[in-house]
C-alpha positions in Angstrom: 68.3 93.7 103.2 67.3 92.5 99.7 66.2 95.9 98.4 70.2 96.8 98.0 71.0 94.1 95.5 70.4 96.2 92.6 74.0 97.8 92.9 75.7 94.7 93.8 78.2 93.3 90.9 80.4 90.2 90.2 82.9 89.7 92.7 86.4 90.4 90.7 89.1 87.7 90.7 91.4 90.0 92.6 90.3 93.2 95.3 91.7 96.5 93.8 94.1 98.4 96.0 93.7 101.8 97.5 96.8 104.1 96.5 97.7 106.4 98.9 95.3 109.6 99.1 93.3 108.2 96.5 90.0 105.9 97.3 89.5 102.9 94.6 87.7 103.2 91.7 85.3 100.5 92.9 84.5 102.5 95.9 83.9 105.8 93.9 81.6 104.0 91.8 79.4 102.7 94.8 79.7 106.5 95.9 78.3 107.8 92.6 75.4 105.1 92.9 74.6 105.7 96.5 75.7 109.5 97.2 72.5 111.5 96.1 70.1 109.5 98.5 72.6 109.4 101.3 73.4 112.9 101.5 69.7 113.7 101.4 69.0 111.5 104.1 71.9 112.6 106.2 70.6 116.0 105.9 67.2 114.9 107.5 68.9 113.0 109.9 70.7 116.2 111.0 67.6 118.3 111.2 66.0 115.8 113.8 69.2 115.5 115.7 71.1 118.7 115.3 74.8 119.0 116.1 76.0 121.0 118.7 75.4 120.9 122.7 76.2 118.0 125.1 76.4 114.7 123.8 77.2 111.2 125.3 77.8 107.7 123.3 77.2 104.3 124.7 78.1 101.3 122.9 76.7 99.2 125.7 73.2 100.6 125.2 73.5 101.5 121.5 72.5 105.2 122.0 74.0 108.4 121.0 72.5 111.5 123.1 73.5 115.2 121.3 71.4 117.9 123.2 67.9 116.4 124.4 67.8 114.1 121.4 68.8 110.3 121.6 68.7 107.9 118.8 69.8 104.2 118.3 73.2 103.8 116.7 75.5 101.0 115.7 79.2 101.5 115.6 81.0 101.8 112.2 84.5 102.9 112.7 86.9 105.4 114.2 89.2 107.9 112.7 92.7 108.2 115.1 94.4 111.5 115.8 97.1 110.1 113.3 94.7 110.0 110.4 93.9 106.3 110.4 90.8 104.6 110.1 89.7 101.4 111.9 86.3 99.7 111.1 84.5 98.5 114.4 84.9 95.1 113.3 88.4 95.6 113.3 88.7 97.0 116.4 88.4 93.6 118.8 89.1 95.4 122.0 86.2 97.9 121.7 84.2 95.7 120.0 84.6 91.8 120.6 84.0 89.6 117.7 80.2 88.2 117.6 78.4 91.1 119.6 75.0 91.7 117.9 76.1 95.8 117.7 78.7 94.7 114.8 75.8 93.2 112.6 75.9 96.5 110.3 79.6 96.8 110.0 79.9 93.3 109.2 77.1 93.5 106.7 79.2 96.5 104.9 82.4 94.3 105.1 80.7 91.4 103.0 79.2 94.0 100.8 82.8 95.0 100.2 83.8 91.6 99.6 81.1 90.8 97.3 81.5 94.2 95.0 85.6 94.2 95.3 85.6 97.5 97.5 88.9 97.4 99.2 88.2 100.2 101.6 85.1 98.2 103.0 87.3 94.9 103.6 90.5 96.1 105.1 90.5 96.7 108.7 92.6 99.7 108.9 93.1 102.6 106.2 95.5 105.3 106.2 93.7 108.4 105.8 96.7 110.7 106.6 97.6 111.0 103.0 94.4 112.6 102.4 94.5 116.6 102.2 91.4 116.0 104.6 91.3 112.9 106.6 88.1 113.8 108.3 86.2 114.6 105.0 87.9 111.3 103.7 86.2 109.5 106.7 83.2 111.2 106.1 82.9 109.9 102.7 83.4 106.5 103.7 80.7 106.9 106.0 78.2 108.5 103.3 78.9 105.6 101.3 78.2 103.0 104.0 74.9 105.0 104.7 73.7 104.7 101.2 74.6 101.0 100.9 72.8 100.3 104.5 70.0 102.4 103.7 69.7 103.2 107.4 68.9 107.0 109.0 72.0 109.0 109.2 75.6 108.6 110.4 77.2 110.7 113.4 80.7 111.4 114.0 81.8 112.1 118.0 85.2 113.6 119.2 86.8 111.4 121.7 89.6 112.4 124.4 92.5 111.1 122.7 92.0 113.2 119.5 90.2 110.3 117.8 86.8 110.8 116.4 84.0 107.9 116.7 81.8 107.3 113.7 78.5 105.6 114.4 75.6 104.7 111.9 72.3 106.1 112.9 69.6 103.2 112.7 66.8 104.6 114.7 63.2 104.3 112.9 62.1 107.2 114.7 64.6 109.5 112.2 62.5 110.3 109.3 63.1 108.5 106.2 63.9 111.0 103.3 61.2 110.9 100.6 61.2 112.3 96.8 60.9 115.8 96.3 60.8 117.2 93.2 61.8 120.8 93.9 65.2 119.6 95.2 66.3 116.6 92.7 68.1 118.6 90.3 70.2 120.0 93.2 70.8 116.8 94.8 72.4 115.4 91.8 74.6 118.4 91.7 75.8 117.9 95.3 76.3 114.2 95.2 78.4 115.0 91.5 80.7 117.4 93.2 81.3 114.9 96.2 81.5 111.5 93.6 82.2 112.7 90.1 83.1 109.6 88.3 79.9 108.6 87.1 76.7 111.1 87.0 74.5 108.5 85.2 75.0 106.1 88.4 74.1 109.1 90.5 70.7 109.5 88.9 70.1 106.0 88.5 70.7 105.2 92.3 68.9 108.2 93.7 65.6 107.6 91.7 65.9 103.9 92.2 65.8 104.4 95.9 62.8 106.6 95.5 61.1 103.9 93.8 61.6 104.7 90.2 61.9 102.2 87.3 64.8 103.4 85.4 65.4 102.8 81.6 68.1 104.5 79.3 67.2 105.7 75.7 69.1 104.2 73.4 69.4 107.0 70.9 70.7 109.6 73.0 71.9 108.0 76.2 69.2 110.0 78.4 67.6 108.6 81.6 63.8 108.0 82.1 62.2 107.0 84.9 58.8 106.6 86.3 57.1 105.2 89.4 53.5 104.1 90.4 52.3 107.6 91.4 52.6 108.9 87.9 55.9 110.9 88.7 58.3 110.9 85.8 62.0 112.0 85.5 64.1 112.7 82.5 67.9 113.2 82.8 70.0 114.3 80.0 73.7 114.5 79.8 76.3 116.1 77.8 78.4 114.3 75.2 81.3 114.1 77.8 78.9 112.6 80.4 78.2 115.4 82.9 74.5 116.4 84.0 72.9 118.4 81.3 68.9 119.0 82.4 66.8 117.2 84.9 63.0 117.4 84.3 60.3 116.0 86.7 56.7 115.5 85.1 53.5 114.0 86.4 50.7 115.2 88.7 51.7 118.2 91.1 50.3 116.2 94.2 53.1 113.3 93.5 56.7 113.4 94.9 
């Protein structure tokens, strides 16, 4: 997963903690970087395997079926009826340590260790303090999807009131490509969910789509280009909010 190392930072001396009802700033920073591309990919996955209809989930076969569509999946975590989140690698009864299906969840934990992201390292998180525990769990899954660069995530209701979250790592699911007509909208959606650093939102999204990104010294705007001639310019207000997004280059590109 060498393509993911562009985000990684120097590991802090102390792991930041997570306050009740609030995610750590390290997590929010990662969310800002990955959110736009992750949300775009999640929408692509949902078109491939729409929600609704009968479903079945098997950890033994690593398959998730919804309706008539089946995909390969890896366990991510679960949200209990009491609002507690348990990472798959921390659930030794269901997922014994060392089983192959834990490889993505363990990679994510190690990513959290390298980048000081408390939420990815602590085996159990209490999300009941959040106004919307399910929404908080989906934010965890969104950042996980972006960091892992897989094809989507899904959550399935269990008989005990809990929800199982899995990462869809099936190559049959299309990978979202760059679309110049939606880039500005993707930034807006991502910033609403992860508002701390719009500059990182733009940088992460463009890097994900193969752009080389540089910052103009004078006004702090971002300028990006890639091999097919597509260019993107992103400008910000003095307060750091997104102002304008301009896409140029050949119409056939992007």
